[in-house]
C-alpha beads as a LAMMPS data file, in Angstrom:
LAMMPS data file: protein, C-alpha beads

341 atoms
340 bonds

1 atom types
1 bond types

-500.0 500.0 xlo xhi
-500.0 500.0 ylo yhi
-500.0 500.0 zlo zhi

Masses

1 110.0

Atoms # bond

1 1 1 -168.684 45.869 168.983
2 1 1 -170.627 42.790 169.920
3 1 1 -173.618 40.805 168.919
4 1 1 -176.936 42.333 169.786
5 1 1 -178.719 40.843 172.814
6 1 1 -182.331 39.798 172.526
7 1 1 -183.511 42.951 174.389
8 1 1 -181.537 45.270 172.126
9 1 1 -182.753 43.325 169.133
10 1 1 -186.452 43.871 170.019
11 1 1 -185.734 47.617 170.499
12 1 1 -183.906 47.901 167.130
13 1 1 -186.712 46.082 165.270
14 1 1 -189.235 48.336 166.870
15 1 1 -187.533 51.424 165.936
16 1 1 -186.805 50.808 162.263
17 1 1 -183.381 49.269 162.671
18 1 1 -182.117 49.789 159.171
19 1 1 -182.920 53.412 158.395
20 1 1 -179.921 55.585 159.337
21 1 1 -178.575 59.001 158.811
22 1 1 -176.167 61.327 160.618
23 1 1 -179.228 63.345 161.513
24 1 1 -182.204 63.050 163.901
25 1 1 -185.210 60.971 163.044
26 1 1 -187.012 62.666 160.210
27 1 1 -189.966 63.500 162.503
28 1 1 -187.634 65.446 164.743
29 1 1 -185.904 67.504 162.088
30 1 1 -187.316 70.629 160.436
31 1 1 -186.366 70.420 156.768
32 1 1 -183.686 73.046 155.976
33 1 1 -184.343 75.626 153.400
34 1 1 -182.527 75.315 150.154
35 1 1 -180.803 78.615 150.556
36 1 1 -179.164 77.559 153.869
37 1 1 -178.592 73.869 153.101
38 1 1 -177.069 73.017 149.766
39 1 1 -177.287 69.297 150.505
40 1 1 -181.145 69.596 150.923
41 1 1 -181.122 71.730 147.683
42 1 1 -179.222 68.968 145.942
43 1 1 -181.704 66.250 147.028
44 1 1 -184.582 68.411 145.782
45 1 1 -182.850 69.149 142.505
46 1 1 -182.047 65.540 141.902
47 1 1 -185.577 64.388 142.675
48 1 1 -186.933 67.104 140.281
49 1 1 -184.448 66.183 137.498
50 1 1 -186.127 63.727 135.151
51 1 1 -185.956 62.458 131.630
52 1 1 -188.748 63.825 129.494
53 1 1 -190.305 62.331 126.365
54 1 1 -192.936 63.837 124.049
55 1 1 -195.470 61.199 122.795
56 1 1 -198.758 60.995 120.979
57 1 1 -201.243 59.620 123.566
58 1 1 -203.425 57.852 121.041
59 1 1 -200.559 55.520 119.898
60 1 1 -198.958 52.551 121.716
61 1 1 -195.524 53.765 122.725
62 1 1 -192.286 52.253 124.110
63 1 1 -189.745 54.573 125.732
64 1 1 -186.150 53.711 126.719
65 1 1 -184.418 55.409 129.543
66 1 1 -180.664 56.217 129.691
67 1 1 -180.154 53.290 132.023
68 1 1 -182.037 50.880 129.731
69 1 1 -185.463 50.938 131.593
70 1 1 -188.353 50.608 129.138
71 1 1 -191.805 52.066 129.530
72 1 1 -194.751 50.608 127.661
73 1 1 -197.646 53.095 127.435
74 1 1 -200.739 52.093 125.547
75 1 1 -202.643 54.241 123.181
76 1 1 -205.727 56.014 124.728
77 1 1 -204.789 55.056 128.206
78 1 1 -204.126 58.616 129.447
79 1 1 -206.755 61.039 130.586
80 1 1 -207.270 64.194 132.570
81 1 1 -207.995 64.279 136.275
82 1 1 -211.766 64.533 135.344
83 1 1 -211.534 61.379 133.230
84 1 1 -211.550 63.053 129.811
85 1 1 -209.537 61.427 126.966
86 1 1 -206.324 63.252 126.063
87 1 1 -205.487 64.415 122.522
88 1 1 -202.402 66.294 121.386
89 1 1 -198.795 65.740 122.485
90 1 1 -198.120 64.839 126.170
91 1 1 -194.957 64.645 128.187
92 1 1 -193.851 61.519 129.926
93 1 1 -191.315 61.858 132.781
94 1 1 -188.955 59.115 133.789
95 1 1 -186.361 58.749 136.543
96 1 1 -184.247 55.641 136.983
97 1 1 -182.588 54.815 140.378
98 1 1 -180.538 51.786 139.404
99 1 1 -177.132 52.626 140.987
100 1 1 -175.857 53.427 144.447
101 1 1 -175.182 56.948 143.403
102 1 1 -178.758 57.417 142.327
103 1 1 -180.095 56.193 145.693
104 1 1 -177.821 58.551 147.652
105 1 1 -178.380 61.630 145.380
106 1 1 -182.151 61.190 145.593
107 1 1 -182.165 60.427 149.345
108 1 1 -184.028 57.136 148.497
109 1 1 -182.761 54.281 150.800
110 1 1 -184.075 50.853 149.946
111 1 1 -185.928 50.411 153.197
112 1 1 -189.576 49.709 153.914
113 1 1 -191.185 49.690 157.329
114 1 1 -187.716 49.611 158.858
115 1 1 -186.594 46.522 156.991
116 1 1 -183.833 46.351 154.325
117 1 1 -184.804 45.655 150.684
118 1 1 -182.862 44.054 147.939
119 1 1 -183.237 46.444 145.043
120 1 1 -184.095 45.625 141.484
121 1 1 -184.441 49.286 140.662
122 1 1 -186.583 52.302 141.655
123 1 1 -188.343 54.548 139.138
124 1 1 -190.447 57.677 138.903
125 1 1 -193.000 57.827 136.099
126 1 1 -195.525 60.623 135.399
127 1 1 -197.448 62.164 132.549
128 1 1 -198.601 65.703 131.939
129 1 1 -199.925 67.987 129.183
130 1 1 -198.588 71.452 129.244
131 1 1 -197.678 71.018 132.885
132 1 1 -201.080 69.677 133.928
133 1 1 -200.800 66.249 135.474
134 1 1 -202.493 63.361 133.741
135 1 1 -203.759 60.043 135.104
136 1 1 -204.627 56.608 133.735
137 1 1 -208.028 55.814 132.170
138 1 1 -210.360 53.359 133.988
139 1 1 -208.888 49.832 133.945
140 1 1 -205.756 51.044 132.186
141 1 1 -202.195 50.188 133.175
142 1 1 -198.635 50.846 131.957
143 1 1 -195.594 48.628 132.166
144 1 1 -192.040 48.998 133.294
145 1 1 -189.392 46.584 131.914
146 1 1 -186.360 46.266 134.107
147 1 1 -183.158 44.413 133.192
148 1 1 -181.782 41.985 135.818
149 1 1 -178.311 41.019 134.454
150 1 1 -177.511 38.842 137.421
151 1 1 -180.825 36.877 137.260
152 1 1 -184.268 37.284 138.860
153 1 1 -186.043 36.119 141.980
154 1 1 -189.681 34.985 142.433
155 1 1 -189.637 36.980 145.624
156 1 1 -189.654 40.308 143.918
157 1 1 -192.564 42.545 144.783
158 1 1 -193.768 46.085 143.986
159 1 1 -193.477 49.102 146.324
160 1 1 -194.741 52.649 145.853
161 1 1 -193.045 55.664 147.394
162 1 1 -193.699 59.170 148.404
163 1 1 -191.314 62.070 149.338
164 1 1 -191.617 62.442 153.109
165 1 1 -189.476 65.251 154.601
166 1 1 -187.098 64.918 151.801
167 1 1 -186.721 61.066 152.070
168 1 1 -188.466 58.702 149.683
169 1 1 -190.358 56.219 151.791
170 1 1 -191.409 52.819 150.280
171 1 1 -194.650 50.961 150.936
172 1 1 -195.472 47.545 149.612
173 1 1 -198.577 47.251 147.392
174 1 1 -200.892 44.283 146.962
175 1 1 -199.193 42.460 144.082
176 1 1 -200.174 39.560 141.878
177 1 1 -197.924 36.559 142.306
178 1 1 -194.756 36.583 140.206
179 1 1 -195.084 34.545 137.021
180 1 1 -198.884 34.623 136.995
181 1 1 -200.403 34.739 133.563
182 1 1 -200.662 38.564 133.444
183 1 1 -201.180 40.218 130.140
184 1 1 -198.160 42.206 128.973
185 1 1 -197.378 44.094 125.777
186 1 1 -196.456 41.590 123.088
187 1 1 -193.268 42.564 121.288
188 1 1 -192.910 39.463 119.134
189 1 1 -192.659 39.624 115.424
190 1 1 -196.200 38.249 115.110
191 1 1 -197.858 41.278 116.741
192 1 1 -198.087 44.779 115.330
193 1 1 -196.251 46.136 117.336
194 1 1 -197.902 45.680 120.665
195 1 1 -201.105 43.975 121.866
196 1 1 -203.243 46.954 122.870
197 1 1 -205.557 44.834 124.995
198 1 1 -202.715 44.312 127.478
199 1 1 -203.025 47.904 128.524
200 1 1 -206.624 47.497 129.673
201 1 1 -207.366 44.789 132.291
202 1 1 -211.024 45.030 133.108
203 1 1 -211.109 42.006 135.518
204 1 1 -207.737 42.494 137.143
205 1 1 -206.522 46.047 137.802
206 1 1 -204.020 45.174 140.632
207 1 1 -200.260 45.658 140.454
208 1 1 -198.306 42.729 139.123
209 1 1 -194.749 41.644 138.418
210 1 1 -193.521 38.915 136.176
211 1 1 -190.023 37.679 135.405
212 1 1 -188.028 35.711 133.072
213 1 1 -184.374 34.775 133.258
214 1 1 -182.951 38.318 133.152
215 1 1 -185.938 40.695 133.049
216 1 1 -188.723 41.919 135.240
217 1 1 -191.966 43.326 133.847
218 1 1 -193.994 45.406 136.244
219 1 1 -197.654 46.200 135.598
220 1 1 -198.466 49.610 137.187
221 1 1 -201.863 50.984 138.041
222 1 1 -200.809 54.561 138.917
223 1 1 -197.999 57.049 138.331
224 1 1 -195.393 58.145 140.849
225 1 1 -192.438 56.429 142.514
226 1 1 -192.294 52.684 141.779
227 1 1 -189.846 50.193 143.294
228 1 1 -189.115 46.582 142.369
229 1 1 -187.591 45.116 145.515
230 1 1 -188.039 42.426 148.019
231 1 1 -187.387 42.048 151.789
232 1 1 -184.059 40.515 152.676
233 1 1 -184.350 37.423 154.765
234 1 1 -181.699 37.470 157.445
235 1 1 -180.876 36.344 160.918
236 1 1 -181.305 39.483 162.994
237 1 1 -179.264 38.004 165.822
238 1 1 -176.249 38.483 163.610
239 1 1 -176.630 42.233 163.281
240 1 1 -173.978 44.449 164.721
241 1 1 -174.640 47.618 166.720
242 1 1 -172.339 49.747 164.622
243 1 1 -171.030 52.980 166.037
244 1 1 -170.059 55.721 163.702
245 1 1 -168.579 59.135 164.503
246 1 1 -168.552 62.049 162.069
247 1 1 -165.310 63.896 162.542
248 1 1 -165.983 65.992 165.758
249 1 1 -163.429 68.685 164.709
250 1 1 -165.745 69.922 161.954
251 1 1 -168.626 70.562 164.425
252 1 1 -171.182 69.522 161.889
253 1 1 -174.904 70.191 162.187
254 1 1 -176.558 66.901 162.781
255 1 1 -179.743 68.086 161.095
256 1 1 -177.782 68.835 157.942
257 1 1 -175.668 65.606 157.758
258 1 1 -176.659 62.334 156.202
259 1 1 -174.797 59.022 156.404
260 1 1 -175.707 55.979 154.315
261 1 1 -174.294 52.443 154.250
262 1 1 -174.330 50.515 150.952
263 1 1 -174.499 46.758 150.813
264 1 1 -173.104 45.637 147.432
265 1 1 -174.113 41.995 147.981
266 1 1 -177.781 42.895 147.731
267 1 1 -177.747 46.318 146.067
268 1 1 -179.152 47.860 149.218
269 1 1 -178.913 51.260 150.670
270 1 1 -179.762 52.313 154.193
271 1 1 -178.952 55.016 156.800
272 1 1 -178.212 55.263 160.525
273 1 1 -179.985 57.489 162.910
274 1 1 -178.000 59.880 165.011
275 1 1 -177.890 59.444 168.775
276 1 1 -178.540 62.344 171.194
277 1 1 -174.938 62.426 172.246
278 1 1 -172.479 64.348 170.197
279 1 1 -171.736 62.992 166.652
280 1 1 -172.196 59.269 167.515
281 1 1 -174.506 57.296 165.286
282 1 1 -175.690 53.726 165.722
283 1 1 -177.809 51.246 163.860
284 1 1 -178.079 47.513 163.064
285 1 1 -175.899 46.389 160.162
286 1 1 -175.496 42.789 158.938
287 1 1 -172.493 40.958 160.319
288 1 1 -169.547 39.752 158.188
289 1 1 -170.428 41.988 155.231
290 1 1 -168.330 44.398 153.175
291 1 1 -170.127 47.785 152.993
292 1 1 -169.416 51.262 151.794
293 1 1 -170.220 54.195 154.128
294 1 1 -171.053 57.429 152.426
295 1 1 -171.698 60.741 154.247
296 1 1 -172.843 64.090 153.025
297 1 1 -172.868 67.278 155.103
298 1 1 -173.443 70.964 155.037
299 1 1 -171.770 73.541 157.294
300 1 1 -172.167 77.235 156.764
301 1 1 -173.192 76.752 153.237
302 1 1 -170.225 74.537 152.322
303 1 1 -170.585 70.880 151.277
304 1 1 -168.576 67.968 152.638
305 1 1 -168.251 64.305 151.596
306 1 1 -166.938 61.172 153.170
307 1 1 -166.549 57.746 151.465
308 1 1 -164.965 54.694 153.060
309 1 1 -165.005 50.908 152.639
310 1 1 -165.707 48.940 155.879
311 1 1 -165.928 45.368 156.832
312 1 1 -168.574 44.697 159.502
313 1 1 -167.378 42.453 162.353
314 1 1 -169.462 42.113 165.465
315 1 1 -166.397 41.179 167.479
316 1 1 -164.578 44.361 166.560
317 1 1 -165.150 47.043 169.164
318 1 1 -163.403 49.816 167.193
319 1 1 -165.517 52.857 166.527
320 1 1 -165.677 54.019 162.867
321 1 1 -164.613 57.594 162.313
322 1 1 -165.666 59.383 159.103
323 1 1 -163.329 62.035 157.877
324 1 1 -164.743 64.621 155.408
325 1 1 -163.390 66.556 152.396
326 1 1 -164.914 69.830 151.246
327 1 1 -166.545 69.531 147.864
328 1 1 -168.486 71.792 145.518
329 1 1 -172.173 70.819 145.293
330 1 1 -171.907 70.530 141.554
331 1 1 -169.092 68.001 141.958
332 1 1 -170.948 65.618 144.229
333 1 1 -172.689 63.465 141.449
334 1 1 -169.293 62.804 139.832
335 1 1 -167.711 61.887 143.123
336 1 1 -170.563 59.496 143.984
337 1 1 -170.147 57.779 140.639
338 1 1 -167.126 56.067 142.092
339 1 1 -169.277 54.137 144.679
340 1 1 -171.224 52.275 141.935
341 1 1 -170.580 48.637 141.262

Bonds

1 1 1 2
2 1 2 3
3 1 3 4
4 1 4 5
5 1 5 6
6 1 6 7
7 1 7 8
8 1 8 9
9 1 9 10
10 1 10 11
11 1 11 12
12 1 12 13
13 1 13 14
14 1 14 15
15 1 15 16
16 1 16 17
17 1 17 18
18 1 18 19
19 1 19 20
20 1 20 21
21 1 21 22
22 1 22 23
23 1 23 24
24 1 24 25
25 1 25 26
26 1 26 27
27 1 27 28
28 1 28 29
29 1 29 30
30 1 30 31
31 1 31 32
32 1 32 33
33 1 33 34
34 1 34 35
35 1 35 36
36 1 36 37
37 1 37 38
38 1 38 39
39 1 39 40
40 1 40 41
41 1 41 42
42 1 42 43
43 1 43 44
44 1 44 45
45 1 45 46
46 1 46 47
47 1 47 48
48 1 48 49
49 1 49 50
50 1 50 51
51 1 51 52
52 1 52 53
53 1 53 54
54 1 54 55
55 1 55 56
56 1 56 57
57 1 57 58
58 1 58 59
59 1 59 60
60 1 60 61
61 1 61 62
62 1 62 63
63 1 63 64
64 1 64 65
65 1 65 66
66 1 66 67
67 1 67 68
68 1 68 69
69 1 69 70
70 1 70 71
71 1 71 72
72 1 72 73
73 1 73 74
74 1 74 75
75 1 75 76
76 1 76 77
77 1 77 78
78 1 78 79
79 1 79 80
80 1 80 81
81 1 81 82
82 1 82 83
83 1 83 84
84 1 84 85
85 1 85 86
86 1 86 87
87 1 87 88
88 1 88 89
89 1 89 90
90 1 90 91
91 1 91 92
92 1 92 93
93 1 93 94
94 1 94 95
95 1 95 96
96 1 96 97
97 1 97 98
98 1 98 99
99 1 99 100
100 1 100 101
101 1 101 102
102 1 102 103
103 1 103 104
104 1 104 105
105 1 105 106
106 1 106 107
107 1 107 108
108 1 108 109
109 1 109 110
110 1 110 111
111 1 111 112
112 1 112 113
113 1 113 114
114 1 114 115
115 1 115 116
116 1 116 117
117 1 117 118
118 1 118 119
119 1 119 120
120 1 120 121
121 1 121 122
122 1 122 123
123 1 123 124
124 1 124 125
125 1 125 126
126 1 126 127
127 1 127 128
128 1 128 129
129 1 129 130
130 1 130 131
131 1 131 132
132 1 132 133
133 1 133 134
134 1 134 135
135 1 135 136
136 1 136 137
137 1 137 138
138 1 138 139
139 1 139 140
140 1 140 141
141 1 141 142
142 1 142 143
143 1 143 144
144 1 144 145
145 1 145 146
146 1 146 147
147 1 147 148
148 1 148 149
149 1 149 150
150 1 150 151
151 1 151 152
152 1 152 153
153 1 153 154
154 1 154 155
155 1 155 156
156 1 156 157
157 1 157 158
158 1 158 159
159 1 159 160
160 1 160 161
161 1 161 162
162 1 162 163
163 1 163 164
164 1 164 165
165 1 165 166
166 1 166 167
167 1 167 168
168 1 168 169
169 1 169 170
170 1 170 171
171 1 171 172
172 1 172 173
173 1 173 174
174 1 174 175
175 1 175 176
176 1 176 177
177 1 177 178
178 1 178 179
179 1 179 180
180 1 180 181
181 1 181 182
182 1 182 183
183 1 183 184
184 1 184 185
185 1 185 186
186 1 186 187
187 1 187 188
188 1 188 189
189 1 189 190
190 1 190 191
191 1 191 192
192 1 192 193
193 1 193 194
194 1 194 195
195 1 195 196
196 1 196 197
197 1 197 198
198 1 198 199
199 1 199 200
200 1 200 201
201 1 201 202
202 1 202 203
203 1 203 204
204 1 204 205
205 1 205 206
206 1 206 207
207 1 207 208
208 1 208 209
209 1 209 210
210 1 210 211
211 1 211 212
212 1 212 213
213 1 213 214
214 1 214 215
215 1 215 216
216 1 216 217
217 1 217 218
218 1 218 219
219 1 219 220
220 1 220 221
221 1 221 222
222 1 222 223
223 1 223 224
224 1 224 225
225 1 225 226
226 1 226 227
227 1 227 228
228 1 228 229
229 1 229 230
230 1 230 231
231 1 231 232
232 1 232 233
233 1 233 234
234 1 234 235
235 1 235 236
236 1 236 237
237 1 237 238
238 1 238 239
239 1 239 240
240 1 240 241
241 1 241 242
242 1 242 243
243 1 243 244
244 1 244 245
245 1 245 246
246 1 246 247
247 1 247 248
248 1 248 249
249 1 249 250
250 1 250 251
251 1 251 252
252 1 252 253
253 1 253 254
254 1 254 255
255 1 255 256
256 1 256 257
257 1 257 258
258 1 258 259
259 1 259 260
260 1 260 261
261 1 261 262
262 1 262 263
263 1 263 264
264 1 264 265
265 1 265 266
266 1 266 267
267 1 267 268
268 1 268 269
269 1 269 270
270 1 270 271
271 1 271 272
272 1 272 273
273 1 273 274
274 1 274 275
275 1 275 276
276 1 276 277
277 1 277 278
278 1 278 279
279 1 279 280
280 1 280 281
281 1 281 282
282 1 282 283
283 1 283 284
284 1 284 285
285 1 285 286
286 1 286 287
287 1 287 288
288 1 288 289
289 1 289 290
290 1 290 291
291 1 291 292
292 1 292 293
293 1 293 294
294 1 294 295
295 1 295 296
296 1 296 297
297 1 297 298
298 1 298 299
299 1 299 300
300 1 300 301
301 1 301 302
302 1 302 303
303 1 303 304
304 1 304 305
305 1 305 306
306 1 306 307
307 1 307 308
308 1 308 309
309 1 309 310
310 1 310 311
311 1 311 312
312 1 312 313
313 1 313 314
314 1 314 315
315 1 315 316
316 1 316 317
317 1 317 318
318 1 318 319
319 1 319 320
320 1 320 321
321 1 321 322
322 1 322 323
323 1 323 324
324 1 324 325
325 1 325 326
326 1 326 327
327 1 327 328
328 1 328 329
329 1 329 330
330 1 330 331
331 1 331 332
332 1 332 333
333 1 333 334
334 1 334 335
335 1 335 336
336 1 336 337
337 1 337 338
338 1 338 339
339 1 339 340
340 1 340 341
């Protein structure tokens, strides 16, 4: 292993250097059916598995997820797709991706436009009434409150995501500057219990994010996948061209194998693309960093998992070999809990 030359560096940057998996580029892979690929079925199942709350849409409501995420949804801010106000109970859906296991299980690397993100948490929020999707009223917003126990950064931005060929892809949105004087729900003792005006911003309907010492508040203008992240500033000349081999003796199907690397220092998750030769996989990984490598594979309807710790050293030419253990699909979530920090 050696430091990347300038020519290779340009090539890597141009081809989304951070996004990796033990499979071909997503544009070259036909998504496997759930009946033949239990790993693909698991991703779909995990993405579809959400916390659900029943609320009265005419009241201001605060909801708390199992990982501590809070949703603030104002009264009369929900409407039908045709713009009609909603009455009667509605269902709010929430999904929290705050741990490494969540990112892997949902096939949601913290990568945008080929660049690695430091994650403050990813979330899915939606509303429906009797299964019919709802939207926000004109000029209405809702808010996500995210805990940041290790402190916050003014660099944090908002990203939205969509499921593309089974992978959640993140796109930055135009965001108000952190710490601007955006209106947020007021939970102080002097208000009762929230300031409803905060949910309607007639002169400023853009996304926004605001932080205090240990909390982010994200103002959202639409439902779907939301990500509070920021691009990691790094010296790309210090990236390593890491080579990883998935145990050749298993003769795995590249299109049904995924490999992720996890960077605990920044709560980041990325994946390496497969080469066209055998089971060799390469990608740019930050030098002098301790990472975890996690791989999931399917072969003949059976699931396999590999988890290993690895210290990245550009001067080390040794190839990393991943060895797999057969595992039941239902046992994968519990096994991945061990990778969380």
